[in-house]
KENU-965081 format. One record per residue (C-alpha): residue number from 0; x, y, z. Coordinates in Angstrom, 2 decimals, m for minus. Layout:
<sites>
<seq->NUM; xx->X; yy->Y; zz->Z>
...
</sites>
This chain:
<sites>
<seq->0; xx->m26.78; yy->m14.17; zz->m11.33>
<seq->1; xx->m29.76; yy->m12.80; zz->m13.21>
<seq->2; xx->m29.47; yy->m11.67; zz->m16.86>
<seq->3; xx->m31.81; yy->m8.74; zz->m17.02>
<seq->4; xx->m31.36; yy->m8.12; zz->m20.68>
<seq->5; xx->m29.68; yy->m10.21; zz->m23.34>
<seq->6; xx->m30.49; yy->m8.55; zz->m26.59>
<seq->7; xx->m28.20; yy->m7.62; zz->m29.45>
<seq->8; xx->m28.00; yy->m4.07; zz->m28.02>
<seq->9; xx->m26.71; yy->m4.56; zz->m24.52>
<seq->10; xx->m26.00; yy->m7.39; zz->m22.10>
<seq->11; xx->m27.14; yy->m6.60; zz->m18.61>
<seq->12; xx->m26.17; yy->m8.83; zz->m15.56>
<seq->13; xx->m27.31; yy->m8.15; zz->m11.94>
<seq->14; xx->m27.49; yy->m10.20; zz->m8.71>
<seq->15; xx->m24.03; yy->m11.83; zz->m9.20>
<seq->16; xx->m23.56; yy->m14.77; zz->m6.89>
<seq->17; xx->m20.73; yy->m16.94; zz->m5.75>
<seq->18; xx->m19.53; yy->m19.19; zz->m8.62>
<seq->19; xx->m21.55; yy->m17.30; zz->m11.28>
<seq->20; xx->m19.78; yy->m17.32; zz->m14.77>
<seq->21; xx->m19.69; yy->m14.04; zz->m16.61>
<seq->22; xx->m18.79; yy->m13.96; zz->m20.25>
<seq->23; xx->m15.85; yy->m11.80; zz->m21.22>
<seq->24; xx->m17.45; yy->m11.23; zz->m24.67>
<seq->25; xx->m21.18; yy->m11.11; zz->m25.11>
<seq->26; xx->m20.94; yy->m10.36; zz->m28.90>
<seq->27; xx->m19.72; yy->m13.87; zz->m29.96>
<seq->28; xx->m16.75; yy->m12.41; zz->m31.82>
<seq->29; xx->m19.13; yy->m11.21; zz->m34.70>
<seq->30; xx->m17.95; yy->m7.64; zz->m34.48>
<seq->31; xx->m14.58; yy->m8.19; zz->m32.66>
<seq->32; xx->m12.78; yy->m11.06; zz->m34.30>
<seq->33; xx->m9.41; yy->m9.70; zz->m33.10>
<seq->34; xx->m10.71; yy->m9.32; zz->m29.48>
<seq->35; xx->m11.84; yy->m12.89; zz->m28.78>
<seq->36; xx->m13.15; yy->m12.90; zz->m25.24>
<seq->37; xx->m12.12; yy->m16.39; zz->m24.32>
<seq->38; xx->m13.09; yy->m18.14; zz->m21.18>
<seq->39; xx->m15.80; yy->m16.96; zz->m18.72>
<seq->40; xx->m14.96; yy->m15.37; zz->m15.47>
<seq->41; xx->m15.89; yy->m17.21; zz->m12.47>
<seq->42; xx->m17.11; yy->m14.95; zz->m9.60>
<seq->43; xx->m15.41; yy->m16.24; zz->m6.57>
<seq->44; xx->m16.79; yy->m13.40; zz->m4.63>
<seq->45; xx->m15.75; yy->m14.80; zz->m1.19>
<seq->46; xx->m12.01; yy->m14.42; zz->m2.20>
<seq->47; xx->m12.63; yy->m10.49; zz->m1.98>
<seq->48; xx->m14.20; yy->m10.35; zz->1.37>
<seq->49; xx->m11.12; yy->m8.59; zz->2.95>
<seq->50; xx->m11.16; yy->m6.07; zz->0.19>
<seq->51; xx->m14.79; yy->m5.36; zz->0.63>
<seq->52; xx->m14.30; yy->m4.97; zz->4.46>
<seq->53; xx->m11.52; yy->m2.48; zz->3.74>
<seq->54; xx->m13.78; yy->m0.58; zz->1.35>
<seq->55; xx->m16.54; yy->m0.36; zz->3.89>
<seq->56; xx->m14.14; yy->0.71; zz->6.71>
<seq->57; xx->m12.71; yy->3.48; zz->4.38>
<seq->58; xx->m16.16; yy->4.46; zz->3.65>
<seq->59; xx->m17.11; yy->4.76; zz->7.33>
<seq->60; xx->m13.89; yy->6.56; zz->8.17>
<seq->61; xx->m14.24; yy->9.19; zz->5.54>
<seq->62; xx->m17.76; yy->9.85; zz->6.58>
<seq->63; xx->m16.78; yy->10.34; zz->10.26>
<seq->64; xx->m13.61; yy->12.33; zz->9.35>
<seq->65; xx->m14.73; yy->14.56; zz->6.51>
<seq->66; xx->m11.52; yy->16.56; zz->5.99>
<seq->67; xx->m9.18; yy->13.56; zz->5.85>
<seq->68; xx->m8.31; yy->11.38; zz->2.80>
<seq->69; xx->m6.21; yy->13.57; zz->0.45>
<seq->70; xx->m7.88; yy->14.72; zz->m2.79>
<seq->71; xx->m10.79; yy->12.35; zz->m2.19>
<seq->72; xx->m11.95; yy->13.75; zz->1.00>
<seq->73; xx->m15.68; yy->13.52; zz->1.91>
<seq->74; xx->m15.98; yy->17.12; zz->1.40>
<seq->75; xx->m14.40; yy->17.15; zz->m1.97>
<seq->76; xx->m16.59; yy->13.92; zz->m2.97>
<seq->77; xx->m19.73; yy->15.80; zz->m1.73>
<seq->78; xx->m19.01; yy->18.80; zz->m3.94>
<seq->79; xx->m18.23; yy->16.55; zz->m6.89>
<seq->80; xx->m21.39; yy->14.63; zz->m6.37>
<seq->81; xx->m23.37; yy->17.72; zz->m6.14>
<seq->82; xx->m21.94; yy->18.80; zz->m9.51>
<seq->83; xx->m22.80; yy->15.48; zz->m10.95>
<seq->84; xx->m26.27; yy->15.35; zz->m9.45>
<seq->85; xx->m25.96; yy->12.18; zz->m7.60>
<seq->86; xx->m25.96; yy->11.16; zz->m3.91>
<seq->87; xx->m22.75; yy->11.88; zz->m2.05>
<seq->88; xx->m23.01; yy->8.61; zz->m0.06>
<seq->89; xx->m23.21; yy->6.54; zz->m3.17>
<seq->90; xx->m20.38; yy->8.51; zz->m4.76>
<seq->91; xx->m18.21; yy->7.73; zz->m1.70>
<seq->92; xx->m19.04; yy->3.98; zz->m1.85>
<seq->93; xx->m17.88; yy->3.99; zz->m5.52>
<seq->94; xx->m14.75; yy->5.96; zz->m4.53>
<seq->95; xx->m13.79; yy->3.66; zz->m1.80>
<seq->96; xx->m14.19; yy->0.32; zz->m3.79>
<seq->97; xx->m12.24; yy->2.09; zz->m6.68>
<seq->98; xx->m9.46; yy->2.89; zz->m4.20>
<seq->99; xx->m9.30; yy->m0.89; zz->m3.46>
<seq->100; xx->m9.23; yy->m1.91; zz->m7.04>
<seq->101; xx->m6.57; yy->0.72; zz->m7.86>
<seq->102; xx->m4.20; yy->m0.92; zz->m5.30>
<seq->103; xx->m4.45; yy->m4.30; zz->m7.06>
<seq->104; xx->m1.84; yy->m3.14; zz->m9.56>
<seq->105; xx->m3.32; yy->m3.98; zz->m12.95>
<seq->106; xx->m0.68; yy->m4.45; zz->m15.47>
<seq->107; xx->m2.76; yy->m4.01; zz->m18.61>
<seq->108; xx->m0.76; yy->m6.70; zz->m20.49>
<seq->109; xx->m3.51; yy->m7.88; zz->m23.00>
<seq->110; xx->m1.24; yy->m10.57; zz->m24.60>
<seq->111; xx->m0.76; yy->m12.31; zz->m21.20>
<seq->112; xx->m4.35; yy->m11.92; zz->m20.29>
<seq->113; xx->m5.56; yy->m13.41; zz->m23.57>
<seq->114; xx->m3.12; yy->m16.37; zz->m23.29>
<seq->115; xx->m4.88; yy->m17.34; zz->m19.94>
<seq->116; xx->m8.38; yy->m16.76; zz->m21.12>
<seq->117; xx->m7.87; yy->m18.85; zz->m24.42>
<seq->118; xx->m6.01; yy->m21.56; zz->m22.86>
<seq->119; xx->m7.79; yy->m24.92; zz->m23.43>
<seq->120; xx->m7.33; yy->m26.00; zz->m19.78>
<seq->121; xx->m9.34; yy->m22.88; zz->m18.67>
<seq->122; xx->m12.33; yy->m23.65; zz->m20.93>
<seq->123; xx->m14.56; yy->m24.08; zz->m18.00>
<seq->124; xx->m13.72; yy->m20.58; zz->m16.81>
<seq->125; xx->m11.06; yy->m18.68; zz->m14.87>
<seq->126; xx->m11.55; yy->m17.24; zz->m11.33>
<seq->127; xx->m11.93; yy->m13.70; zz->m10.87>
<seq->128; xx->m9.43; yy->m13.83; zz->m8.01>
<seq->129; xx->m6.89; yy->m15.37; zz->m10.49>
<seq->130; xx->m7.22; yy->m12.45; zz->m12.80>
<seq->131; xx->m7.18; yy->m9.67; zz->m10.41>
<seq->132; xx->m4.47; yy->m10.81; zz->m7.95>
<seq->133; xx->m2.15; yy->m11.57; zz->m10.87>
<seq->134; xx->m2.66; yy->m8.13; zz->m12.33>
<seq->135; xx->m4.34; yy->m9.26; zz->m15.48>
<seq->136; xx->m7.88; yy->m8.20; zz->m14.56>
<seq->137; xx->m9.16; yy->m5.53; zz->m16.95>
<seq->138; xx->m12.60; yy->m3.99; zz->m17.64>
<seq->139; xx->m14.51; yy->m7.22; zz->m17.30>
<seq->140; xx->m13.02; yy->m8.14; zz->m13.84>
<seq->141; xx->m13.11; yy->m4.64; zz->m12.53>
<seq->142; xx->m16.82; yy->m4.32; zz->m13.32>
<seq->143; xx->m17.62; yy->m7.66; zz->m11.71>
<seq->144; xx->m15.79; yy->m6.84; zz->m8.62>
<seq->145; xx->m17.30; yy->m3.33; zz->m8.38>
<seq->146; xx->m20.76; yy->m4.74; zz->m9.06>
<seq->147; xx->m20.46; yy->m7.58; zz->m6.34>
<seq->148; xx->m19.44; yy->m4.93; zz->m3.79>
<seq->149; xx->m22.17; yy->m2.43; zz->m4.55>
<seq->150; xx->m24.81; yy->m5.11; zz->m4.54>
<seq->151; xx->m23.53; yy->m6.32; zz->m1.10>
<seq->152; xx->m24.15; yy->m2.80; zz->0.02>
<seq->153; xx->m27.85; yy->m2.92; zz->m1.16>
<seq->154; xx->m27.09; yy->m0.77; zz->m4.21>
<seq->155; xx->m28.98; yy->m1.49; zz->m7.51>
<seq->156; xx->m26.70; yy->m1.73; zz->m10.52>
<seq->157; xx->m26.10; yy->m3.54; zz->m13.77>
<seq->158; xx->m22.99; yy->m4.88; zz->m15.16>
<seq->159; xx->m23.14; yy->m3.92; zz->m18.91>
<seq->160; xx->m21.46; yy->m4.66; zz->m22.15>
<seq->161; xx->m21.21; yy->m2.11; zz->m24.81>
<seq->162; xx->m18.57; yy->m0.20; zz->m26.96>
<seq->163; xx->m15.94; yy->2.16; zz->m25.63>
<seq->164; xx->m15.00; yy->5.05; zz->m27.86>
<seq->165; xx->m12.19; yy->7.47; zz->m26.91>
<seq->166; xx->m10.61; yy->10.47; zz->m28.66>
<seq->167; xx->m9.41; yy->14.09; zz->m28.21>
<seq->168; xx->m11.66; yy->17.03; zz->m28.73>
<seq->169; xx->m11.20; yy->19.61; zz->m31.67>
<seq->170; xx->m12.75; yy->23.00; zz->m32.32>
<seq->171; xx->m14.90; yy->23.13; zz->m35.53>
<seq->172; xx->m13.46; yy->25.77; zz->m37.83>
<seq->173; xx->m16.75; yy->26.78; zz->m39.06>
<seq->174; xx->m18.91; yy->26.79; zz->m36.03>
<seq->175; xx->m16.33; yy->27.17; zz->m33.20>
<seq->176; xx->m17.99; yy->24.24; zz->m31.64>
<seq->177; xx->m15.80; yy->21.67; zz->m29.55>
<seq->178; xx->m16.33; yy->18.33; zz->m30.96>
<seq->179; xx->m14.87; yy->14.79; zz->m30.33>
<seq->180; xx->m12.55; yy->13.16; zz->m32.77>
<seq->181; xx->m12.77; yy->9.49; zz->m31.94>
<seq->182; xx->m9.40; yy->7.62; zz->m32.17>
<seq->183; xx->m10.63; yy->4.09; zz->m31.57>
<seq->184; xx->m13.17; yy->1.69; zz->m30.24>
<seq->185; xx->m13.31; yy->m1.57; zz->m28.31>
<seq->186; xx->m15.63; yy->m3.87; zz->m26.52>
<seq->187; xx->m15.97; yy->m2.71; zz->m22.99>
<seq->188; xx->m17.65; yy->m3.58; zz->m19.62>
<seq->189; xx->m18.90; yy->m0.94; zz->m17.28>
<seq->190; xx->m21.67; yy->m0.26; zz->m14.60>
<seq->191; xx->m25.03; yy->1.34; zz->m14.71>
<seq->192; xx->m26.18; yy->2.32; zz->m11.23>
<seq->193; xx->m29.64; yy->3.50; zz->m10.14>
<seq->194; xx->m29.51; yy->6.50; zz->m7.87>
<seq->195; xx->m32.17; yy->9.22; zz->m6.99>
<seq->196; xx->m34.36; yy->8.10; zz->m9.93>
<seq->197; xx->m31.57; yy->8.42; zz->m12.51>
<seq->198; xx->m29.11; yy->5.99; zz->m13.94>
<seq->199; xx->m25.29; yy->6.62; zz->m13.45>
<seq->200; xx->m22.56; yy->5.25; zz->m15.68>
<seq->201; xx->m19.58; yy->4.10; zz->m13.80>
<seq->202; xx->m16.32; yy->3.14; zz->m15.45>
<seq->203; xx->m14.30; yy->1.06; zz->m12.92>
<seq->204; xx->m11.41; yy->0.19; zz->m15.10>
<seq->205; xx->m10.76; yy->3.52; zz->m16.59>
<seq->206; xx->m10.99; yy->5.01; zz->m13.15>
<seq->207; xx->m7.82; yy->3.24; zz->m11.81>
<seq->208; xx->m5.43; yy->6.16; zz->m12.33>
<seq->209; xx->m7.82; yy->9.00; zz->m11.40>
<seq->210; xx->m8.24; yy->10.73; zz->m8.09>
<seq->211; xx->m11.96; yy->10.52; zz->m8.58>
<seq->212; xx->m13.74; yy->7.77; zz->m10.19>
<seq->213; xx->m15.34; yy->8.27; zz->m13.63>
<seq->214; xx->m19.01; yy->8.64; zz->m13.09>
<seq->215; xx->m21.49; yy->10.16; zz->m15.50>
<seq->216; xx->m25.05; yy->11.02; zz->m14.82>
<seq->217; xx->m26.98; yy->9.89; zz->m17.97>
<seq->218; xx->m30.20; yy->11.64; zz->m16.87>
<seq->219; xx->m32.08; yy->8.59; zz->m18.01>
<seq->220; xx->m34.62; yy->7.02; zz->m15.58>
<seq->221; xx->m34.41; yy->3.22; zz->m15.02>
<seq->222; xx->m37.40; yy->2.75; zz->m17.40>
<seq->223; xx->m35.70; yy->4.85; zz->m20.08>
<seq->224; xx->m32.43; yy->2.97; zz->m19.79>
<seq->225; xx->m33.98; yy->m0.42; zz->m20.05>
<seq->226; xx->m35.95; yy->0.90; zz->m23.12>
<seq->227; xx->m32.47; yy->2.00; zz->m24.73>
<seq->228; xx->m31.09; yy->m1.39; zz->m23.86>
<seq->229; xx->m33.92; yy->m3.10; zz->m25.44>
<seq->230; xx->m34.23; yy->m0.90; zz->m28.36>
<seq->231; xx->m32.91; yy->m1.10; zz->m31.96>
<seq->232; xx->m31.05; yy->2.13; zz->m32.13>
<seq->233; xx->m27.64; yy->3.07; zz->m30.90>
<seq->234; xx->m27.26; yy->5.21; zz->m27.78>
<seq->235; xx->m24.07; yy->7.38; zz->m26.97>
<seq->236; xx->m23.53; yy->8.33; zz->m23.35>
<seq->237; xx->m20.41; yy->10.46; zz->m23.32>
<seq->238; xx->m18.45; yy->12.23; zz->m20.70>
<seq->239; xx->m15.19; yy->13.94; zz->m20.22>
<seq->240; xx->m12.46; yy->11.90; zz->m18.78>
<seq->241; xx->m8.83; yy->12.05; zz->m17.77>
<seq->242; xx->m6.34; yy->10.99; zz->m20.25>
<seq->243; xx->m4.70; yy->8.16; zz->m18.54>
<seq->244; xx->m1.27; yy->9.20; zz->m19.85>
<seq->245; xx->m1.48; yy->12.66; zz->m18.42>
<seq->246; xx->m0.39; yy->13.43; zz->m14.81>
<seq->247; xx->m2.41; yy->16.64; zz->m14.48>
<seq->248; xx->m5.42; yy->14.99; zz->m12.89>
<seq->249; xx->m7.94; yy->17.08; zz->m10.78>
<seq->250; xx->m11.08; yy->15.39; zz->m9.22>
<seq->251; xx->m10.78; yy->12.67; zz->m11.89>
<seq->252; xx->m10.80; yy->15.22; zz->m14.87>
<seq->253; xx->m7.92; yy->16.33; zz->m16.94>
<seq->254; xx->m7.57; yy->20.05; zz->m17.25>
<seq->255; xx->m4.76; yy->19.87; zz->m19.85>
<seq->256; xx->m5.55; yy->18.27; zz->m23.25>
<seq->257; xx->m9.00; yy->17.15; zz->m22.08>
<seq->258; xx->m10.31; yy->13.99; zz->m23.87>
<seq->259; xx->m13.89; yy->12.83; zz->m24.49>
<seq->260; xx->m14.87; yy->9.25; zz->m23.69>
<seq->261; xx->m18.05; yy->7.77; zz->m24.67>
<seq->262; xx->m19.88; yy->4.49; zz->m23.90>
<seq->263; xx->m21.98; yy->3.45; zz->m26.84>
<seq->264; xx->m24.52; yy->0.65; zz->m26.80>
<seq->265; xx->m25.19; yy->m0.48; zz->m30.33>
<seq->266; xx->m26.45; yy->m3.52; zz->m32.29>
<seq->267; xx->m24.47; yy->m6.31; zz->m33.83>
<seq->268; xx->m25.07; yy->m5.08; zz->m37.36>
<seq->269; xx->m23.70; yy->m1.75; zz->m36.52>
<seq->270; xx->m20.66; yy->m3.25; zz->m34.77>
<seq->271; xx->m20.09; yy->m5.43; zz->m37.83>
<seq->272; xx->m20.18; yy->m2.61; zz->m40.26>
<seq->273; xx->m17.62; yy->m0.64; zz->m37.98>
<seq->274; xx->m15.42; yy->m3.77; zz->m37.88>
<seq->275; xx->m15.46; yy->m3.99; zz->m41.59>
<seq->276; xx->m14.39; yy->m0.33; zz->m41.74>
<seq->277; xx->m11.45; yy->m0.78; zz->m39.44>
<seq->278; xx->m9.89; yy->m3.61; zz->m41.29>
</sites>
């Protein structure tokens, strides 16, 4: 594992290896006292060799049989990738590992999850396989698994820590402009992937109920992204996403009651101020 950046702005991890320990909370609880991260996650990558093999087989099958695969056929993926301005082959890779993650049946029971992570007997870490195969894996574990698979395919990406903000959009009465109305924020893990000279944001955990993975082309070059991650200002990278409570999903986007999702990378002072306001 290599920590490419460990500033107050953003924690970046790449080159994850067998047995590496990834912190569930890089903020040391200063901003999120009610979301204590608990034990590190031990990346026992070898436990997922069959999943990686299935994802690769799925990738190769869809490339050969471009009209098969339900909503996520290669033809649909290629069109979606063109709209996003990213490489179809990369988008297909992301889609295939996302399909495998979605079949692990995450229960999203944060109470059970935290009881395991905060158990004294697990102070030296909890295996990634323990969390994922028991249905307790959330954003951290989904991001680690996705990162490990993509890097095994030779794709350059970073596992990132930031803040997730979600909310519905509303129309401004004065300007008529559609604006987001944030309804909550929380610590979050996601990936930043380099493709075609631009950095893509991929949100593995919040793609699990979508027919297409949540991917956003930030338009930032690799150098510009690292500058943001090392800077002192906050940076919002927002994109429309499917409300996970809605059933009307089309290519990963919700046409009915659209929501806005944003990943925000901010410094600790800003997070602490936000935490004070939310008490």
